[in-house]
PyMOL Python script that loads the backbone (N, CA, C, O; Angstrom):
from pymol import cmd

cmd.read_pdbstr("""\
ATOM      1  N   MET A   1     122.586  77.533  80.725  1.00  0.00           N
ATOM      2  CA  MET A   1     121.879  76.271  80.584  1.00  0.00           C
ATOM      3  C   MET A   1     121.366  75.834  81.956  1.00  0.00           C
ATOM      4  O   MET A   1     122.102  75.856  82.943  1.00  0.00           O
ATOM      5  N   LYS A   2     120.101  75.440  82.002  1.00  0.00           N
ATOM      6  CA  LYS A   2     119.502  75.026  83.270  1.00  0.00           C
ATOM      7  C   LYS A   2     119.963  73.629  83.659  1.00  0.00           C
ATOM      8  O   LYS A   2     120.281  72.793  82.813  1.00  0.00           O
ATOM      9  N   ALA A   3     119.987  73.407  84.962  1.00  0.00           N
ATOM     10  CA  ALA A   3     120.339  72.079  85.481  1.00  0.00           C
ATOM     11  C   ALA A   3     119.208  71.100  85.165  1.00  0.00           C
ATOM     12  O   ALA A   3     118.049  71.504  85.077  1.00  0.00           O
ATOM     13  N   PRO A   4     119.531  69.826  84.995  1.00  0.00           N
ATOM     14  CA  PRO A   4     118.487  68.822  84.748  1.00  0.00           C
ATOM     15  C   PRO A   4     117.474  68.803  85.894  1.00  0.00           C
ATOM     16  O   PRO A   4     117.813  69.074  87.046  1.00  0.00           O
ATOM     17  N   LEU A   5     116.245  68.484  85.559  1.00  0.00           N
ATOM     18  CA  LEU A   5     115.156  68.466  86.531  1.00  0.00           C
ATOM     19  C   LEU A   5     114.909  67.043  87.011  1.00  0.00           C
ATOM     20  O   LEU A   5     114.667  66.139  86.211  1.00  0.00           O
ATOM     21  N   PHE A   6     114.974  66.855  88.322  1.00  0.00           N
ATOM     22  CA  PHE A   6     114.707  65.549  88.932  1.00  0.00           C
ATOM     23  C   PHE A   6     113.870  65.753  90.185  1.00  0.00           C
ATOM     24  O   PHE A   6     113.855  66.844  90.755  1.00  0.00           O
ATOM     25  N   VAL A   7     113.171  64.705  90.616  1.00  0.00           N
ATOM     26  CA  VAL A   7     112.507  64.750  91.921  1.00  0.00           C
ATOM     27  C   VAL A   7     113.567  64.488  92.984  1.00  0.00           C
ATOM     28  O   VAL A   7     114.657  64.002  92.683  1.00  0.00           O
ATOM     29  N   ARG A   8     113.237  64.811  94.217  1.00  0.00           N
ATOM     30  CA  ARG A   8     114.159  64.546  95.325  1.00  0.00           C
ATOM     31  C   ARG A   8     114.244  63.039  95.561  1.00  0.00           C
ATOM     32  O   ARG A   8     113.462  62.269  95.003  1.00  0.00           O
ATOM     33  N   ALA A   9     115.182  62.635  96.378  1.00  0.00           N
ATOM     34  CA  ALA A   9     115.297  61.216  96.727  1.00  0.00           C
ATOM     35  C   ALA A   9     114.033  60.783  97.461  1.00  0.00           C
ATOM     36  O   ALA A   9     113.553  61.484  98.351  1.00  0.00           O
ATOM     37  N   LEU A  10     113.503  59.635  97.087  1.00  0.00           N
ATOM     38  CA  LEU A  10     112.275  59.124  97.694  1.00  0.00           C
ATOM     39  C   LEU A  10     112.604  58.179  98.843  1.00  0.00           C
ATOM     40  O   LEU A  10     113.588  57.442  98.797  1.00  0.00           O
ATOM     41  N   SER A  11     111.772  58.214  99.862  1.00  0.00           N
ATOM     42  CA  SER A  11     111.932  57.256 100.959  1.00  0.00           C
ATOM     43  C   SER A  11     111.452  55.889 100.470  1.00  0.00           C
ATOM     44  O   SER A  11     110.789  55.779  99.438  1.00  0.00           O
ATOM     45  N   LYS A  12     111.796  54.866 101.222  1.00  0.00           N
ATOM     46  CA  LYS A  12     111.358  53.515 100.862  1.00  0.00           C
ATOM     47  C   LYS A  12     109.833  53.442 100.864  1.00  0.00           C
ATOM     48  O   LYS A  12     109.239  52.813  99.989  1.00  0.00           O
ATOM     49  N   LEU A  13     109.210  54.075 101.832  1.00  0.00           N
ATOM     50  CA  LEU A  13     107.751  54.080 101.939  1.00  0.00           C
ATOM     51  C   LEU A  13     107.111  54.774 100.733  1.00  0.00           C
ATOM     52  O   LEU A  13     106.118  54.291 100.188  1.00  0.00           O
ATOM     53  N   GLU A  14     107.685  55.906 100.321  1.00  0.00           N
ATOM     54  CA  GLU A  14     107.170  56.624  99.150  1.00  0.00           C
ATOM     55  C   GLU A  14     107.324  55.781  97.886  1.00  0.00           C
ATOM     56  O   GLU A  14     106.417  55.716  97.056  1.00  0.00           O
ATOM     57  N   THR A  15     108.473  55.142  97.755  1.00  0.00           N
ATOM     58  CA  THR A  15     108.714  54.301  96.582  1.00  0.00           C
ATOM     59  C   THR A  15     107.706  53.167  96.515  1.00  0.00           C
ATOM     60  O   THR A  15     107.149  52.892  95.452  1.00  0.00           O
ATOM     61  N   GLU A  16     107.470  52.512  97.635  1.00  0.00           N
ATOM     62  CA  GLU A  16     106.505  51.408  97.669  1.00  0.00           C
ATOM     63  C   GLU A  16     105.095  51.900  97.357  1.00  0.00           C
ATOM     64  O   GLU A  16     104.349  51.228  96.645  1.00  0.00           O
ATOM     65  N   ALA A  17     104.725  53.063  97.884  1.00  0.00           N
ATOM     66  CA  ALA A  17     103.399  53.626  97.613  1.00  0.00           C
ATOM     67  C   ALA A  17     103.241  53.959  96.129  1.00  0.00           C
ATOM     68  O   ALA A  17     102.187  53.717  95.543  1.00  0.00           O
ATOM     69  N   LEU A  18     104.285  54.509  95.532  1.00  0.00           N
ATOM     70  CA  LEU A  18     104.232  54.833  94.106  1.00  0.00           C
ATOM     71  C   LEU A  18     104.155  53.568  93.257  1.00  0.00           C
ATOM     72  O   LEU A  18     103.414  53.523  92.275  1.00  0.00           O
ATOM     73  N   LYS A  19     104.909  52.550  93.627  1.00  0.00           N
ATOM     74  CA  LYS A  19     104.854  51.283  92.890  1.00  0.00           C
ATOM     75  C   LYS A  19     103.462  50.673  92.979  1.00  0.00           C
ATOM     76  O   LYS A  19     102.958  50.125  91.999  1.00  0.00           O
ATOM     77  N   ALA A  20     102.843  50.766  94.151  1.00  0.00           N
ATOM     78  CA  ALA A  20     101.480  50.253  94.316  1.00  0.00           C
ATOM     79  C   ALA A  20     100.503  51.055  93.457  1.00  0.00           C
ATOM     80  O   ALA A  20      99.588  50.490  92.858  1.00  0.00           O
ATOM     81  N   SER A  21     100.700  52.361  93.400  1.00  0.00           N
ATOM     82  CA  SER A  21      99.823  53.214  92.597  1.00  0.00           C
ATOM     83  C   SER A  21     100.002  52.971  91.103  1.00  0.00           C
ATOM     84  O   SER A  21      99.116  53.292  90.311  1.00  0.00           O
ATOM     85  N   CYS A  22     101.136  52.409  90.716  1.00  0.00           N
ATOM     86  CA  CYS A  22     101.367  52.083  89.306  1.00  0.00           C
ATOM     87  C   CYS A  22     100.440  50.963  88.832  1.00  0.00           C
ATOM     88  O   CYS A  22     100.340  50.701  87.633  1.00  0.00           O
ATOM     89  N   ARG A  23      99.771  50.311  89.763  1.00  0.00           N
ATOM     90  CA  ARG A  23      98.804  49.276  89.391  1.00  0.00           C
ATOM     91  C   ARG A  23      97.389  49.845  89.264  1.00  0.00           C
ATOM     92  O   ARG A  23      96.423  49.101  89.092  1.00  0.00           O
ATOM     93  N   SER A  24      97.282  51.152  89.351  1.00  0.00           N
ATOM     94  CA  SER A  24      95.987  51.825  89.269  1.00  0.00           C
ATOM     95  C   SER A  24      95.365  51.639  87.884  1.00  0.00           C
ATOM     96  O   SER A  24      96.069  51.530  86.880  1.00  0.00           O
ATOM     97  N   ARG A  25      94.062  51.607  87.855  1.00  0.00           N
ATOM     98  CA  ARG A  25      93.339  51.538  86.577  1.00  0.00           C
ATOM     99  C   ARG A  25      93.237  52.913  85.933  1.00  0.00           C
ATOM    100  O   ARG A  25      92.945  53.033  84.744  1.00  0.00           O
ATOM    101  N   ASP A  26      93.481  53.946  86.728  1.00  0.00           N
ATOM    102  CA  ASP A  26      93.412  55.314  86.227  1.00  0.00           C
ATOM    103  C   ASP A  26      94.699  55.646  85.465  1.00  0.00           C
ATOM    104  O   ASP A  26      95.793  55.608  86.027  1.00  0.00           O
ATOM    105  N   ALA A  27      94.551  55.966  84.200  1.00  0.00           N
ATOM    106  CA  ALA A  27      95.715  56.211  83.343  1.00  0.00           C
ATOM    107  C   ALA A  27      96.557  57.390  83.824  1.00  0.00           C
ATOM    108  O   ALA A  27      97.785  57.352  83.739  1.00  0.00           O
ATOM    109  N   LEU A  28      95.907  58.432  84.327  1.00  0.00           N
ATOM    110  CA  LEU A  28      96.647  59.607  84.788  1.00  0.00           C
ATOM    111  C   LEU A  28      97.486  59.280  86.025  1.00  0.00           C
ATOM    112  O   LEU A  28      98.638  59.701  86.126  1.00  0.00           O
ATOM    113  N   THR A  29      96.910  58.538  86.952  1.00  0.00           N
ATOM    114  CA  THR A  29      97.653  58.119  88.148  1.00  0.00           C
ATOM    115  C   THR A  29      98.839  57.251  87.758  1.00  0.00           C
ATOM    116  O   THR A  29      99.946  57.438  88.263  1.00  0.00           O
ATOM    117  N   LEU A  30      98.610  56.318  86.874  1.00  0.00           N
ATOM    118  CA  LEU A  30      99.675  55.437  86.390  1.00  0.00           C
ATOM    119  C   LEU A  30     100.810  56.251  85.777  1.00  0.00           C
ATOM    120  O   LEU A  30     101.976  56.028  86.101  1.00  0.00           O
ATOM    121  N   ARG A  31     100.478  57.191  84.898  1.00  0.00           N
ATOM    122  CA  ARG A  31     101.496  58.000  84.219  1.00  0.00           C
ATOM    123  C   ARG A  31     102.287  58.838  85.217  1.00  0.00           C
ATOM    124  O   ARG A  31     103.510  58.931  85.116  1.00  0.00           O
ATOM    125  N   ARG A  32     101.601  59.447  86.176  1.00  0.00           N
ATOM    126  CA  ARG A  32     102.297  60.256  87.180  1.00  0.00           C
ATOM    127  C   ARG A  32     103.289  59.415  87.972  1.00  0.00           C
ATOM    128  O   ARG A  32     104.426  59.829  88.197  1.00  0.00           O
ATOM    129  N   CYS A  33     102.855  58.244  88.387  1.00  0.00           N
ATOM    130  CA  CYS A  33     103.734  57.358  89.161  1.00  0.00           C
ATOM    131  C   CYS A  33     104.948  56.942  88.343  1.00  0.00           C
ATOM    132  O   CYS A  33     106.071  56.944  88.847  1.00  0.00           O
ATOM    133  N   GLN A  34     104.728  56.591  87.096  1.00  0.00           N
ATOM    134  CA  GLN A  34     105.831  56.178  86.229  1.00  0.00           C
ATOM    135  C   GLN A  34     106.851  57.303  86.077  1.00  0.00           C
ATOM    136  O   GLN A  34     108.058  57.063  86.119  1.00  0.00           O
ATOM    137  N   ILE A  35     106.369  58.518  85.901  1.00  0.00           N
ATOM    138  CA  ILE A  35     107.259  59.664  85.712  1.00  0.00           C
ATOM    139  C   ILE A  35     108.057  59.946  86.983  1.00  0.00           C
ATOM    140  O   ILE A  35     109.269  60.155  86.921  1.00  0.00           O
ATOM    141  N   ILE A  36     107.393  59.953  88.121  1.00  0.00           N
ATOM    142  CA  ILE A  36     108.083  60.247  89.383  1.00  0.00           C
ATOM    143  C   ILE A  36     109.114  59.170  89.702  1.00  0.00           C
ATOM    144  O   ILE A  36     110.230  59.485  90.114  1.00  0.00           O
ATOM    145  N   LEU A  37     108.753  57.914  89.516  1.00  0.00           N
ATOM    146  CA  LEU A  37     109.707  56.830  89.778  1.00  0.00           C
ATOM    147  C   LEU A  37     110.904  56.900  88.830  1.00  0.00           C
ATOM    148  O   LEU A  37     112.044  56.708  89.253  1.00  0.00           O
ATOM    149  N   ALA A  38     110.647  57.173  87.555  1.00  0.00           N
ATOM    150  CA  ALA A  38     111.745  57.268  86.586  1.00  0.00           C
ATOM    151  C   ALA A  38     112.679  58.423  86.941  1.00  0.00           C
ATOM    152  O   ALA A  38     113.900  58.285  86.867  1.00  0.00           O
ATOM    153  N   SER A  39     112.105  59.553  87.323  1.00  0.00           N
ATOM    154  CA  SER A  39     112.921  60.705  87.700  1.00  0.00           C
ATOM    155  C   SER A  39     113.746  60.404  88.946  1.00  0.00           C
ATOM    156  O   SER A  39     114.902  60.817  89.043  1.00  0.00           O
ATOM    157  N   SER A  40     113.158  59.689  89.893  1.00  0.00           N
ATOM    158  CA  SER A  40     113.891  59.362  91.125  1.00  0.00           C
ATOM    159  C   SER A  40     115.062  58.423  90.857  1.00  0.00           C
ATOM    160  O   SER A  40     115.994  58.339  91.657  1.00  0.00           O
ATOM    161  N   LYS A  41     115.011  57.714  89.726  1.00  0.00           N
ATOM    162  CA  LYS A  41     116.105  56.812  89.348  1.00  0.00           C
ATOM    163  C   LYS A  41     117.168  57.530  88.517  1.00  0.00           C
ATOM    164  O   LYS A  41     118.136  56.915  88.070  1.00  0.00           O
ATOM    165  N   GLY A  42     116.980  58.840  88.313  1.00  0.00           N
ATOM    166  CA  GLY A  42     117.980  59.624  87.606  1.00  0.00           C
ATOM    167  C   GLY A  42     117.759  59.785  86.118  1.00  0.00           C
ATOM    168  O   GLY A  42     118.633  60.302  85.422  1.00  0.00           O
ATOM    169  N   GLN A  43     116.620  59.359  85.614  1.00  0.00           N
ATOM    170  CA  GLN A  43     116.344  59.541  84.188  1.00  0.00           C
ATOM    171  C   GLN A  43     116.026  61.009  83.916  1.00  0.00           C
ATOM    172  O   GLN A  43     115.326  61.656  84.696  1.00  0.00           O
ATOM    173  N   LYS A  44     116.535  61.519  82.825  1.00  0.00           N
ATOM    174  CA  LYS A  44     116.295  62.902  82.436  1.00  0.00           C
ATOM    175  C   LYS A  44     114.900  63.042  81.831  1.00  0.00           C
ATOM    176  O   LYS A  44     114.284  62.065  81.404  1.00  0.00           O
ATOM    177  N   VAL A  45     114.422  64.280  81.809  1.00  0.00           N
ATOM    178  CA  VAL A  45     113.088  64.574  81.282  1.00  0.00           C
ATOM    179  C   VAL A  45     112.921  64.013  79.873  1.00  0.00           C
ATOM    180  O   VAL A  45     111.906  63.382  79.576  1.00  0.00           O
ATOM    181  N   SER A  46     113.896  64.234  79.012  1.00  0.00           N
ATOM    182  CA  SER A  46     113.787  63.767  77.623  1.00  0.00           C
ATOM    183  C   SER A  46     113.731  62.241  77.540  1.00  0.00           C
ATOM    184  O   SER A  46     113.013  61.693  76.703  1.00  0.00           O
ATOM    185  N   GLN A  47     114.477  61.559  78.393  1.00  0.00           N
ATOM    186  CA  GLN A  47     114.453  60.090  78.404  1.00  0.00           C
ATOM    187  C   GLN A  47     113.089  59.572  78.853  1.00  0.00           C
ATOM    188  O   GLN A  47     112.547  58.634  78.268  1.00  0.00           O
ATOM    189  N   ILE A  48     112.543  60.190  79.894  1.00  0.00           N
ATOM    190  CA  ILE A  48     111.240  59.769  80.404  1.00  0.00           C
ATOM    191  C   ILE A  48     110.167  59.997  79.348  1.00  0.00           C
ATOM    192  O   ILE A  48     109.346  59.118  79.089  1.00  0.00           O
ATOM    193  N   ALA A  49     110.176  61.177  78.740  1.00  0.00           N
ATOM    194  CA  ALA A  49     109.177  61.505  77.717  1.00  0.00           C
ATOM    195  C   ALA A  49     109.238  60.510  76.558  1.00  0.00           C
ATOM    196  O   ALA A  49     108.206  60.053  76.066  1.00  0.00           O
ATOM    197  N   ARG A  50     110.433  60.189  76.138  1.00  0.00           N
ATOM    198  CA  ARG A  50     110.594  59.247  75.030  1.00  0.00           C
ATOM    199  C   ARG A  50     110.089  57.860  75.406  1.00  0.00           C
ATOM    200  O   ARG A  50     109.367  57.234  74.631  1.00  0.00           O
ATOM    201  N   SER A  51     110.457  57.380  76.576  1.00  0.00           N
ATOM    202  CA  SER A  51     110.086  56.016  76.961  1.00  0.00           C
ATOM    203  C   SER A  51     108.596  55.878  77.265  1.00  0.00           C
ATOM    204  O   SER A  51     108.029  54.799  77.087  1.00  0.00           O
ATOM    205  N   LEU A  52     107.956  56.953  77.718  1.00  0.00           N
ATOM    206  CA  LEU A  52     106.527  56.890  78.045  1.00  0.00           C
ATOM    207  C   LEU A  52     105.638  57.483  76.953  1.00  0.00           C
ATOM    208  O   LEU A  52     104.417  57.543  77.100  1.00  0.00           O
ATOM    209  N   HIS A  53     106.257  57.918  75.863  1.00  0.00           N
ATOM    210  CA  HIS A  53     105.522  58.466  74.714  1.00  0.00           C
ATOM    211  C   HIS A  53     104.625  59.634  75.122  1.00  0.00           C
ATOM    212  O   HIS A  53     103.433  59.665  74.818  1.00  0.00           O
ATOM    213  N   CYS A  54     105.236  60.591  75.818  1.00  0.00           N
ATOM    214  CA  CYS A  54     104.510  61.808  76.175  1.00  0.00           C
ATOM    215  C   CYS A  54     105.446  62.994  75.933  1.00  0.00           C
ATOM    216  O   CYS A  54     106.619  62.812  75.605  1.00  0.00           O
ATOM    217  N   SER A  55     104.926  64.186  76.094  1.00  0.00           N
ATOM    218  CA  SER A  55     105.754  65.366  75.838  1.00  0.00           C
ATOM    219  C   SER A  55     106.695  65.651  77.013  1.00  0.00           C
ATOM    220  O   SER A  55     106.442  65.256  78.151  1.00  0.00           O
ATOM    221  N   LYS A  56     107.769  66.340  76.702  1.00  0.00           N
ATOM    222  CA  LYS A  56     108.709  66.743  77.749  1.00  0.00           C
ATOM    223  C   LYS A  56     108.028  67.705  78.723  1.00  0.00           C
ATOM    224  O   LYS A  56     108.319  67.692  79.919  1.00  0.00           O
ATOM    225  N   GLN A  57     107.125  68.537  78.211  1.00  0.00           N
ATOM    226  CA  GLN A  57     106.418  69.478  79.076  1.00  0.00           C
ATOM    227  C   GLN A  57     105.523  68.749  80.072  1.00  0.00           C
ATOM    228  O   GLN A  57     105.400  69.176  81.220  1.00  0.00           O
ATOM    229  N   THR A  58     104.902  67.661  79.649  1.00  0.00           N
ATOM    230  CA  THR A  58     104.088  66.856  80.566  1.00  0.00           C
ATOM    231  C   THR A  58     104.953  66.325  81.700  1.00  0.00           C
ATOM    232  O   THR A  58     104.562  66.383  82.865  1.00  0.00           O
ATOM    233  N   VAL A  59     106.113  65.813  81.360  1.00  0.00           N
ATOM    234  CA  VAL A  59     107.037  65.283  82.374  1.00  0.00           C
ATOM    235  C   VAL A  59     107.452  66.397  83.329  1.00  0.00           C
ATOM    236  O   VAL A  59     107.437  66.207  84.545  1.00  0.00           O
ATOM    237  N   ARG A  60     107.819  67.552  82.790  1.00  0.00           N
ATOM    238  CA  ARG A  60     108.222  68.682  83.635  1.00  0.00           C
ATOM    239  C   ARG A  60     107.085  69.099  84.573  1.00  0.00           C
ATOM    240  O   ARG A  60     107.307  69.334  85.761  1.00  0.00           O
ATOM    241  N   ASN A  61     105.873  69.188  84.034  1.00  0.00           N
ATOM    242  CA  ASN A  61     104.726  69.606  84.847  1.00  0.00           C
ATOM    243  C   ASN A  61     104.501  68.658  86.024  1.00  0.00           C
ATOM    244  O   ASN A  61     104.253  69.103  87.145  1.00  0.00           O
ATOM    245  N   ILE A  62     104.588  67.369  85.771  1.00  0.00           N
ATOM    246  CA  ILE A  62     104.361  66.381  86.829  1.00  0.00           C
ATOM    247  C   ILE A  62     105.473  66.438  87.871  1.00  0.00           C
ATOM    248  O   ILE A  62     105.202  66.347  89.068  1.00  0.00           O
ATOM    249  N   ILE A  63     106.712  66.585  87.433  1.00  0.00           N
ATOM    250  CA  ILE A  63     107.825  66.685  88.380  1.00  0.00           C
ATOM    251  C   ILE A  63     107.688  67.955  89.222  1.00  0.00           C
ATOM    252  O   ILE A  63     107.857  67.911  90.440  1.00  0.00           O
ATOM    253  N   HIS A  64     107.383  69.086  88.577  1.00  0.00           N
ATOM    254  CA  HIS A  64     107.217  70.340  89.322  1.00  0.00           C
ATOM    255  C   HIS A  64     106.086  70.229  90.343  1.00  0.00           C
ATOM    256  O   HIS A  64     106.225  70.702  91.472  1.00  0.00           O
ATOM    257  N   ALA A  65     104.978  69.614  89.961  1.00  0.00           N
ATOM    258  CA  ALA A  65     103.847  69.448  90.887  1.00  0.00           C
ATOM    259  C   ALA A  65     104.248  68.586  92.078  1.00  0.00           C
ATOM    260  O   ALA A  65     103.875  68.881  93.213  1.00  0.00           O
ATOM    261  N   PHE A  66     105.000  67.531  91.824  1.00  0.00           N
ATOM    262  CA  PHE A  66     105.454  66.649  92.905  1.00  0.00           C
ATOM    263  C   PHE A  66     106.387  67.396  93.853  1.00  0.00           C
ATOM    264  O   PHE A  66     106.260  67.286  95.072  1.00  0.00           O
ATOM    265  N   VAL A  67     107.317  68.150  93.291  1.00  0.00           N
ATOM    266  CA  VAL A  67     108.273  68.911  94.107  1.00  0.00           C
ATOM    267  C   VAL A  67     107.529  69.946  94.951  1.00  0.00           C
ATOM    268  O   VAL A  67     107.816  70.102  96.138  1.00  0.00           O
ATOM    269  N   LYS A  68     106.582  70.648  94.345  1.00  0.00           N
ATOM    270  CA  LYS A  68     105.816  71.669  95.059  1.00  0.00           C
ATOM    271  C   LYS A  68     105.023  71.052  96.210  1.00  0.00           C
ATOM    272  O   LYS A  68     105.007  71.591  97.316  1.00  0.00           O
ATOM    273  N   LYS A  69     104.373  69.935  95.951  1.00  0.00           N
ATOM    274  CA  LYS A  69     103.588  69.269  96.990  1.00  0.00           C
ATOM    275  C   LYS A  69     104.509  68.749  98.100  1.00  0.00           C
ATOM    276  O   LYS A  69     104.158  68.816  99.278  1.00  0.00           O
ATOM    277  N   SER A  70     105.669  68.238  97.733  1.00  0.00           N
ATOM    278  CA  SER A  70     106.627  67.727  98.722  1.00  0.00           C
ATOM    279  C   SER A  70     107.099  68.838  99.652  1.00  0.00           C
ATOM    280  O   SER A  70     107.242  68.626 100.856  1.00  0.00           O
ATOM    281  N   LYS A  71     107.338  70.013  99.100  1.00  0.00           N
ATOM    282  CA  LYS A  71     107.797  71.142  99.914  1.00  0.00           C
ATOM    283  C   LYS A  71     106.723  71.549 100.915  1.00  0.00           C
ATOM    284  O   LYS A  71     107.035  71.877 102.060  1.00  0.00           O
ATOM    285  N   LYS A  72     105.468  71.530 100.495  1.00  0.00           N
ATOM    286  CA  LYS A  72     104.372  71.870 101.407  1.00  0.00           C
ATOM    287  C   LYS A  72     104.296  70.857 102.538  1.00  0.00           C
ATOM    288  O   LYS A  72     104.095  71.230 103.694  1.00  0.00           O
ATOM    289  N   LEU A  73     104.455  69.585 102.216  1.00  0.00           N
ATOM    290  CA  LEU A  73     104.389  68.541 103.235  1.00  0.00           C
ATOM    291  C   LEU A  73     105.562  68.639 104.199  1.00  0.00           C
ATOM    292  O   LEU A  73     105.394  68.432 105.401  1.00  0.00           O
ATOM    293  N   ASP A  74     106.755  68.954 103.682  1.00  0.00           N
ATOM    294  CA  ASP A  74     107.930  69.123 104.544  1.00  0.00           C
ATOM    295  C   ASP A  74     107.718  70.291 105.506  1.00  0.00           C
ATOM    296  O   ASP A  74     108.114  70.231 106.670  1.00  0.00           O
ATOM    297  N   TYR A  75     107.096  71.339 105.011  1.00  0.00           N
ATOM    298  CA  TYR A  75     106.853  72.521 105.830  1.00  0.00           C
ATOM    299  C   TYR A  75     105.887  72.203 106.971  1.00  0.00           C
ATOM    300  O   TYR A  75     106.037  72.721 108.078  1.00  0.00           O
ATOM    301  N   LEU A  76     104.899  71.354 106.701  1.00  0.00           N
ATOM    302  CA  LEU A  76     103.892  71.020 107.703  1.00  0.00           C
ATOM    303  C   LEU A  76     104.394  70.030 108.742  1.00  0.00           C
ATOM    304  O   LEU A  76     103.816  69.932 109.824  1.00  0.00           O
ATOM    305  N   SER A  77     105.462  69.292 108.436  1.00  0.00           N
ATOM    306  CA  SER A  77     105.927  68.292 109.406  1.00  0.00           C
ATOM    307  C   SER A  77     106.912  68.848 110.401  1.00  0.00           C
ATOM    308  O   SER A  77     107.386  68.120 111.273  1.00  0.00           O
TER     309      SER A  77
END
""", "prot")
cmd.dss("prot")
cmd.show_as("cartoon", "prot")
cmd.util.cbc("prot")
cmd.orient("prot")
């Protein structure tokens, strides 16, 4: 059985930026922010999908994309 999928711990600056982006008029940006913030609070993929009325695969895809992008940024710093 695979371990639950979560994003890494977010910095205060990242959290504030994501919260600000949650006010976006763009539905995709809003959904991504909601998923990342929920995951950072320890919600499981199935819980996030249920509460946001989207598929579990959508949640997984967004979390994986965030993790991948974060690793690239860590490597560059």
